[in-house]
matplotlib code that plots the C-alpha trace (Angstrom):
import matplotlib.pyplot as plt

x = [-37.5, -34.7, -31.7, -31.8, -29.5, -27.0, -27.1, -24.5, -25.6, -22.8, -23.4, -21.8, -25.2, -27.3, -30.5, -29.7, -29.0, -32.4, -34.1, -32.3, -33.3, -36.9, -37.0, -35.3, -36.8, -37.9, -38.0, -35.7, -33.0, -30.5, -29.4, -25.9, -25.0, -21.5, -20.7, -17.2, -14.6, -13.2, -16.5, -17.3, -14.0, -14.4, -18.0, -16.8, -14.0, -16.4, -19.5, -20.8, -23.1, -25.3, -25.0, -23.5, -25.5, -22.7, -22.8, -20.2, -19.7, -18.1, -15.4, -12.0, -12.4, -14.9, -17.2, -15.2, -12.0, -13.7, -15.1, -11.7, -10.4, -13.3, -12.7, -9.0, -9.7, -10.3, -12.9, -15.1, -14.3, -17.4, -19.9, -22.2, -22.1, -25.0, -23.7, -26.0, -25.1, -26.6, -23.7, -22.1, -24.7, -22.5, -21.6, -17.8, -18.5, -20.8, -18.1, -15.7, -18.1, -18.6, -14.8, -14.3, -16.9, -20.3, -23.2, -25.7, -25.7, -28.7, -29.2, -30.5, -33.3, -33.5, -36.9, -37.8, -39.4, -36.4, -33.9, -35.9, -36.2, -32.5, -31.5, -33.9, -32.3, -28.8, -30.2, -31.9, -28.6, -26.6, -29.0, -29.0, -25.2, -25.0, -27.4, -25.5, -22.2, -23.8, -25.0, -21.6, -20.0, -22.4, -21.8, -18.0, -18.4, -20.4, -17.8, -15.1, -17.0, -17.4, -13.7, -12.9, -15.1, -13.6, -10.1, -11.0, -12.2, -9.1, -6.9, -8.7, -7.9, -4.4, -3.4, 0.0, -0.9, -4.0, -2.0, 0.6, -2.1, -4.1, -1.0, 0.2, -3.2, -3.5, -0.1, -0.9, -4.2, -2.7, 0.0, -2.5, -4.8, -1.9, -0.8, -4.4, -4.7, -1.4, -2.3, -5.7, -4.0, -1.5, -4.2, -6.3, -3.4, -2.4, -6.0, -6.4, -3.1, -4.4, -7.7, -6.1, -3.4, -5.6, -7.5, -4.3, -2.6, -4.2, -3.8, 0.0, 0.6, -1.0, 0.5, 4.0, 4.1, 2.6, 4.9, 7.9, 6.3, 8.0, 5.2, 3.0, 3.2, 5.4, 2.3, 0.5, 3.6, 3.9, 0.2, 0.8, 3.9, 1.8, -0.7, 2.2, 3.8, 0.7, -0.2, 3.3, 2.8, -0.4, 1.4, 4.2, 1.8, 0.4, 3.9, 4.7, 1.8, 2.8, 6.5, 5.5, 3.5, 6.5, 8.8, 6.4, 5.9, 9.6, 9.0, 11.2, 13.5, 16.7, 19.1, 22.5, 25.2, 28.2, 26.8, 28.3, 26.7, 27.4, 25.6, 22.5, 22.6, 22.8, 19.8, 17.8, 18.8, 17.7, 14.3, 13.7, 15.6, 12.4, 10.9, 14.2, 14.1, 10.4, 11.1, 14.3, 16.3, 20.1, 21.6, 25.2, 27.0, 30.2, 30.7, 34.3, 34.9, 36.8, 35.6, 32.0, 31.0, 28.6, 26.6, 23.2, 19.8, 20.1, 16.3, 15.8, 18.9, 17.9, 14.4, 16.1, 17.9, 14.8, 12.7, 15.2, 15.7, 12.0, 11.5, 14.3, 12.5, 9.1, 10.1, 12.6, 11.1, 11.7, 15.3, 16.6, 19.6, 20.0, 23.5, 24.6, 28.0, 29.7, 32.7, 34.7, 34.5, 37.8, 36.7, 33.9, 35.2, 32.0, 30.6, 28.6, 26.0, 24.7, 21.8, 21.2, 18.5, 17.6, 14.0, 11.6, 13.8, 12.6, 12.2, 13.7, 10.3, 9.8, 13.2, 12.3, 9.4, 10.4, 11.0, 7.7, 5.1, 2.4, 4.2, 3.7, 5.6, 4.1, 3.2, 0.4, -1.3, -4.7, -5.4, -2.7, -1.0, -2.4, 0.2, 2.9, 0.9, 2.1, 1.3, 4.3, 5.7, 8.7, 11.2, 10.0, 10.6, 13.9, 15.4, 14.3, 15.8, 19.1, 19.1, 18.5, 21.8, 23.5, 23.7, 22.2, 20.0, 19.9, 18.7, 19.8, 18.5, 19.4, 15.7, 12.7, 13.4, 17.1, 17.1, 17.8, 20.5, 19.8, 22.8, 23.1, 26.1, 26.7, 29.5, 31.9, 33.0, 36.6, 38.9, 39.1, 35.5, 36.3, 39.1, 38.4, 35.6, 32.7, 30.2, 28.7, 25.6, 22.7, 20.6, 16.8, 16.0, 15.8, 12.9, 13.7, 12.9, 9.8, 10.3, 10.1, 12.0, 10.1, 11.0, 8.8, 6.2, 3.0, 1.5, -1.3, -2.6, -4.8, -6.3, -9.8, -9.7, -11.1, -9.5, -6.1, -6.5, -7.5, -4.7, -2.1, -3.4, -3.2, 0.3, 1.6, 0.2, 1.9, 5.1, 4.5, 3.4, 0.6, -1.8, -4.7, -6.4, -8.7, -10.3, -10.3, -8.5, -11.1, -10.7, -6.9, -6.9, -9.2, -6.9, -3.8, -5.4, -6.0, -2.6, 0.9, 2.2, 5.7, 4.9, 2.2, 1.4, -1.1, -2.8, -2.6, -6.1, -8.6, -12.4, -12.0, -8.5, -5.1, -2.3, -0.1, -2.2, -2.2, 1.5, 2.3, -0.1, 1.2, 4.8, 4.3, 2.2, 3.7, 7.0, 5.8, 7.7, 5.7, 5.4, 3.1, 1.0, -0.3, -1.5, 0.3, 4.0, 5.1, 8.2, 6.1, 4.0, 7.1, 8.5, 5.2, 5.2, 8.7, 7.9, 5.0, 7.3, 7.0, 10.3, 9.2, 6.8, 5.5, 3.5, 0.6, 0.3, 2.8, 4.9, 5.3, 9.1, 9.0, 7.0, 9.3, 12.3, 10.8, 9.9, 13.3, 15.0, 12.9, 13.8, 17.5]
y = [19.6, 17.3, 18.9, 18.7, 16.3, 17.6, 16.4, 17.6, 18.2, 18.5, 19.7, 22.4, 23.4, 25.6, 24.5, 20.9, 21.8, 23.6, 20.5, 18.4, 20.8, 20.7, 16.9, 16.5, 19.5, 18.5, 20.0, 17.1, 17.9, 20.7, 20.8, 22.2, 23.1, 22.7, 23.7, 22.2, 20.0, 22.9, 23.8, 20.2, 19.5, 22.7, 21.8, 18.3, 19.8, 22.0, 19.8, 16.3, 14.9, 11.8, 11.4, 13.0, 13.3, 13.8, 14.6, 12.6, 15.0, 18.2, 20.5, 20.5, 17.4, 14.7, 13.2, 9.9, 11.8, 13.8, 10.6, 9.1, 12.1, 11.9, 8.2, 8.8, 11.1, 9.3, 11.9, 11.5, 8.0, 6.4, 9.0, 7.2, 8.6, 8.5, 9.2, 11.0, 11.0, 11.6, 10.3, 7.1, 4.4, 1.4, -1.2, -0.4, 3.2, 2.0, -0.4, 2.5, 4.5, 1.6, 1.0, 4.6, 4.1, 4.8, 3.1, 3.8, 5.0, 6.9, 8.2, 11.7, 12.7, 10.6, 9.4, 11.7, 8.9, 6.7, 9.4, 10.5, 6.9, 6.2, 9.4, 8.6, 5.3, 6.8, 9.6, 7.1, 5.1, 8.2, 9.1, 5.6, 5.5, 8.9, 7.9, 4.6, 6.6, 8.8, 5.7, 4.2, 7.4, 7.5, 3.9, 4.5, 7.4, 5.2, 2.5, 5.0, 6.3, 2.8, 2.1, 5.3, 4.3, 0.8, 2.3, 4.7, 1.7, -0.3, 2.8, 3.1, -0.5, -0.6, 2.5, 1.5, -2.0, -0.8, 1.8, -0.8, -3.3, -0.7, 0.7, -2.8, -3.8, -0.6, -1.1, -4.8, -3.8, -1.0, -3.4, -6.1, -3.6, -2.1, -5.6, -6.5, -3.3, -3.8, -7.3, -6.1, -3.4, -5.7, -8.2, -5.5, -4.1, -7.5, -8.3, -4.9, -5.5, -8.9, -7.5, -4.6, -6.7, -9.6, -7.7, -6.0, -9.4, -10.2, -6.6, -6.5, -10.0, -9.0, -5.5, -6.6, -9.3, -7.2, -4.2, -6.3, -8.3, -7.2, -8.7, -5.7, -2.3, 0.2, 2.3, -0.6, -1.5, 2.0, 1.9, -1.4, 0.0, 2.9, 0.4, -1.7, 1.3, 2.6, -0.9, -1.2, 2.3, 1.1, -1.9, 0.3, 2.5, -0.6, -1.7, 1.7, 1.6, -1.8, -0.8, 2.3, 0.0, -2.3, 0.6, 2.2, -1.1, -1.9, -5.1, -4.3, -7.2, -6.8, -9.5, -7.9, -9.3, -7.8, -6.0, -3.9, -0.5, 0.0, -3.2, -2.1, 1.3, -0.3, -2.5, 0.5, 2.5, -0.4, -0.3, 3.4, 3.5, 3.2, 6.2, 8.1, 7.4, 8.2, 11.7, 12.1, 12.7, 12.7, 10.2, 10.8, 8.2, 8.9, 5.7, 6.3, 4.9, 1.6, 1.2, 0.3, -2.8, -2.3, -4.6, -4.3, -5.9, -5.7, -5.6, -2.7, -0.7, -1.0, 0.2, 3.3, 4.1, 3.3, 5.7, 8.5, 7.9, 7.7, 11.0, 12.6, 11.3, 12.5, 16.0, 16.7, 18.1, 16.6, 16.9, 17.5, 15.7, 13.2, 12.7, 9.8, 10.1, 7.8, 8.9, 7.6, 9.6, 9.0, 10.8, 8.4, 5.5, 5.6, 5.6, 8.6, 8.3, 11.6, 11.7, 15.1, 16.3, 19.5, 19.4, 21.7, 22.0, 22.6, 25.7, 25.7, 25.0, 22.0, 20.6, 20.8, 18.4, 16.3, 13.2, 13.5, 10.8, 11.8, 15.1, 16.8, 19.8, 23.1, 21.7, 19.8, 23.0, 23.7, 20.1, 19.9, 16.8, 14.7, 16.2, 14.1, 11.5, 9.5, 9.3, 11.1, 7.9, 6.9, 9.3, 8.6, 4.9, 5.5, 7.5, 4.9, 2.1, 4.0, 4.5, 0.8, 0.4, 2.8, 5.4, 8.8, 10.2, 14.0, 16.5, 19.9, 22.3, 25.8, 26.6, 26.4, 25.3, 24.7, 21.0, 18.9, 16.5, 13.4, 12.1, 8.6, 7.9, 4.3, 2.8, 0.6, -2.9, -3.6, -3.3, -7.0, -7.0, -4.7, -6.8, -8.3, -7.4, -8.2, -11.0, -12.1, -10.2, -11.0, -8.1, -8.4, -5.9, -8.6, -10.9, -14.7, -16.4, -18.5, -21.9, -24.8, -27.5, -30.8, -31.3, -30.1, -28.6, -30.2, -27.6, -27.7, -24.2, -23.4, -19.9, -19.0, -15.5, -16.3, -13.4, -14.2, -17.9, -17.5, -15.0, -17.2, -20.3, -18.4, -17.1, -20.5, -22.2, -19.6, -20.7, -24.3, -25.6, -28.2, -26.6, -27.9, -25.2, -25.3, -22.9, -25.0, -27.6, -30.2, -29.7, -29.7, -33.0, -34.5, -33.4, -34.6, -38.0, -38.5, -37.4, -36.6, -33.0, -31.6, -28.2, -26.7, -23.0, -22.2, -19.2, -19.4, -18.3, -20.7, -21.2, -24.6, -24.5, -23.0, -23.4, -24.4, -27.5, -28.4, -27.9, -30.2, -32.9, -32.7, -32.8, -35.8, -37.7, -36.7, -35.0, -31.8, -28.6, -25.4, -21.7, -19.8, -16.8, -14.5, -11.0, -11.3, -10.4, -9.9, -11.7, -14.2, -15.0, -15.8, -18.0, -19.9, -20.5, -21.9, -24.0, -25.6, -26.6, -23.8, -23.0, -19.5, -17.0, -14.4, -11.4, -10.1, -8.2, -10.4, -9.2, -11.8, -11.3, -12.4, -15.5, -16.3, -16.1, -18.4, -20.9, -20.7, -21.2, -24.3, -25.8, -25.9]
z = [20.9, 19.8, 18.1, 14.3, 12.5, 10.0, 6.4, 3.9, 0.3, -2.2, -5.8, -8.0, -9.5, -7.1, -8.7, -7.9, -4.3, -4.3, -5.5, -2.8, -0.1, -1.3, -1.3, 2.1, 3.9, 7.4, 10.9, 12.0, 9.5, 9.2, 5.5, 4.8, 1.3, -0.3, -3.9, -4.2, -2.5, -0.4, 1.1, 1.7, 3.6, 5.6, 6.6, 7.6, 9.7, 11.7, 12.1, 12.4, 9.7, 9.6, 5.8, 2.7, -0.6, -3.1, -6.8, -8.8, -11.7, -10.4, -11.8, -10.2, -8.1, -8.9, -6.3, -6.5, -5.6, -2.9, -1.4, -1.4, 0.6, 3.1, 3.7, 4.4, 7.3, 10.6, 11.7, 8.6, 7.3, 8.8, 7.4, 4.8, 1.3, -1.2, -4.7, -7.3, -11.0, -14.3, -16.3, -14.9, -15.1, -16.0, -13.6, -13.6, -12.4, -9.7, -8.5, -8.5, -6.3, -3.8, -3.7, -2.3, 0.4, -1.1, 0.6, -2.2, -5.8, -7.2, -10.8, -11.3, -11.1, -7.9, -6.8, -3.9, -1.9, -2.3, -1.5, 1.6, 2.7, 2.4, 4.1, 6.9, 7.5, 7.9, 10.1, 12.3, 12.5, 13.3, 16.1, 17.6, 17.4, 19.1, 21.8, 22.3, 22.6, 25.3, 27.1, 26.9, 28.2, 31.1, 31.9, 31.7, 34.1, 36.5, 36.3, 36.9, 40.0, 41.3, 40.8, 42.7, 45.6, 45.7, 45.6, 48.4, 50.6, 49.9, 50.7, 54.0, 55.0, 53.7, 51.7, 50.6, 49.5, 47.7, 45.7, 44.7, 43.6, 41.6, 39.9, 39.0, 37.7, 35.6, 34.1, 33.2, 31.7, 29.6, 28.4, 27.5, 25.8, 23.8, 22.7, 21.7, 19.8, 18.1, 17.1, 15.8, 13.8, 12.3, 11.4, 9.9, 7.8, 6.6, 5.6, 3.9, 2.0, 0.8, -0.3, -2.1, -3.8, -5.1, -7.8, -9.0, -9.8, -13.2, -14.3, -13.5, -14.9, -18.3, -18.4, -17.4, -20.0, -22.8, -22.1, -22.9, -25.8, -29.0, -31.0, -30.0, -31.6, -29.8, -29.0, -27.4, -25.4, -24.1, -23.0, -21.2, -19.6, -18.2, -16.8, -15.3, -13.7, -12.1, -10.7, -9.3, -7.7, -6.1, -4.7, -3.5, -1.6, 0.1, 1.0, 2.4, 4.8, 6.0, 6.3, 8.3, 10.7, 11.1, 11.9, 14.4, 16.2, 16.2, 14.1, 11.1, 10.7, 8.6, 7.3, 7.3, 5.0, 3.3, 0.2, -2.6, -2.6, -6.3, -7.1, -5.1, -6.8, -10.3, -9.5, -8.3, -11.4, -13.6, -12.0, -12.7, -16.1, -18.1, -16.4, -16.9, -20.6, -20.9, -19.5, -21.6, -18.5, -18.5, -16.0, -14.9, -12.9, -10.9, -8.9, -8.1, -4.6, -4.2, -0.6, -1.1, 1.0, 3.9, 6.2, 4.7, 4.0, 0.2, -0.4, 2.1, 1.1, -2.6, -1.6, -0.1, -3.4, -5.4, -3.3, -3.7, -7.5, -8.0, -6.3, -8.4, -11.6, -10.4, -9.5, -12.4, -15.6, -19.0, -20.3, -16.8, -15.2, -12.4, -11.0, -8.8, -7.0, -4.5, -2.4, 0.5, 3.7, 5.6, 8.8, 9.5, 7.4, 5.5, 2.0, 0.8, -1.9, -3.3, -5.7, -7.2, -9.5, -11.4, -10.3, -8.5, -5.4, -1.9, 0.4, 3.9, 5.3, 3.1, 4.0, 7.7, 7.2, 4.2, 6.3, 8.3, 7.6, 5.1, 4.5, 1.2, -0.3, -1.1, -4.5, -2.8, -1.4, -2.8, -3.8, -6.4, -4.9, -7.7, -10.0, -8.4, -6.4, -3.4, 0.3, 1.6, 3.2, 1.0, 2.5, 6.0, 5.5, 3.7, 6.6, 9.1, 6.9, 6.6, 10.4, 10.9, 8.9, 11.4, 8.6, 7.9, 5.2, 4.7, 2.0, 0.8, -1.8, -2.9, -3.1, -5.3, -8.9, -8.1, -7.6, -4.6, -3.3, -1.1, 0.7, 2.2, 4.4, 5.6, 7.7, 5.7, 6.5, 7.1, 4.1, 3.6, 2.6, -0.3, -1.8, -5.2, -7.5, -5.2, -5.5, -8.8, -9.7, -12.0, -13.2, -12.6, -15.4, -18.1, -18.7, -18.7, -21.9, -22.4, -20.7, -23.1, -21.2, -21.2, -17.6, -14.7, -17.1, -15.6, -13.4, -10.9, -10.5, -7.5, -7.3, -6.1, -7.6, -11.1, -13.1, -11.6, -12.2, -15.9, -16.5, -14.9, -16.8, -20.2, -19.4, -18.3, -21.4, -23.5, -21.8, -22.9, -19.6, -19.3, -16.8, -14.8, -12.9, -9.8, -7.4, -4.2, -2.3, -3.1, -6.9, -6.5, -4.7, -7.3, -10.1, -8.3, -7.8, -11.6, -13.0, -12.0, -11.6, -11.4, -9.9, -7.6, -8.0, -5.2, -3.6, 0.2, 1.1, -0.4, 0.3, 1.9, 3.5, 3.0, 0.4, 3.3, 3.9, 0.2, -0.1, 2.8, 1.4, -2.2, -1.1, 1.1, -1.4, -4.7, -3.9, -5.8, -5.6, -5.0, -5.6, -3.2, -4.3, -1.6, -0.8, 2.6, 2.5, 6.1, 7.2, 9.2, 6.1, 4.1, 6.9, 7.2, 3.5, 3.5, 6.5, 4.6, 1.8, -0.8, -2.4, -3.6, -2.1, -4.6, -3.1, -5.1, -7.4, -9.3, -12.2, -15.0, -14.8, -11.1, -12.0, -15.0, -12.7, -10.1, -12.8, -14.4, -11.0, -10.3, -13.7, -12.6]

ax = plt.figure().add_subplot(projection="3d")
ax.plot(x, y, z, "-o")
ax.set_aspect("equal")
plt.show()
């Protein structure tokens, strides 16, 4: 008799589990019950399942959240999930379920025949996949045996030469496979980044403009600010995953120039200041050192300071204090930046793993990580970025609920670089005014994602631009042939070509300047954009302030 196939039934109501068992009872199935997220994850840890039938509405952790966790784990991410619900019947909730990995969505009470049929399909797929894997394993074993036989024959004829050839071939194959796997992973992460960023663009554009629009009531601006902050956090999580991949593959490229550490700190502080004010935190600055110029990539070093400050804000309760101090370390001819908070602090065990990728503190134990959020990558990336600057990043804490101090130490440039008051600096914390110049105001907007296109069109018109919008290269070419444009704002990935092709064509025919919009933000993507003729490359999701700055720069 064939071994029975495991099916996991998840519902917090025992009677619902009884009904599911009655519907799916079969000699071919082994039905495993779970009443909550903990039992579900434990079952998935210990056994393999062909399909999960999961209730959405559960106390503690919803089915949507549980499905998200399941899909994050490599071992369980391919298990199909059938959602059952008696509450969420609107299209938006269904899309939310599919976005976290659902393969189907049934409303309670589910039709027994339909449920049995859908489960049977996934069970059959699981069995065929398992059988195919066994076949592949057997074939692999047979291939291995043949290779051993051939190797033995070659060794008999000429042992030394055979060993050298086999070893060389094996190394070459391993290298090629590693390179192919690396390219495939990079391509996948880049595509994933694009697909995740694109739907966030219209949300961030609208929210970032509305949050700073004084025509709206304060309450509405606060709500829009919350939306903006969370969309930016989502984008930061995507960036963290890509940064980690670059670091692990040794592909992180830095552009090192003389930079004023105080200027970079001020920029990072300006970015988190709204969060500081929202939590009524006290910010104390003691930027005392006169020696403060280092060889740095300003974007990456500012990212380090932003990550540390963001952590300090996140883990410090309301009315707490954050202190930023800079000092000159004569022994190492270095600048030391210490950022101290009065937050939840860390134990010795937490300190030992705080820079590990995907590490979470003790606050995350028992599924409570949602209190603070994050993937546990920011500090890992920050330490690597500091080390790429030949510096060090360390942490200390007296213990739980006694705050923490992050210390960045960077080697200084020669004293001549610190003479004078440093380079001119323009704050990015303010929003450029609406552009009303009569010059360069005719815009050809090309974007195939309709929500983003309509949002951008409305925002540009509000800024007194004359906008003609299209969703493809063909439409854009037709519009360009009928009237003159001063500026091209184009997505890169279009249904009938690329924005690169369009930019080259428009620049050659009409001498148009361009702004590129893309969900791809790797160094090579930006370089390709510049090579095509775009003057600015904006990575989705786009803040309205970033677009305003790009437009203002092109008006000059």
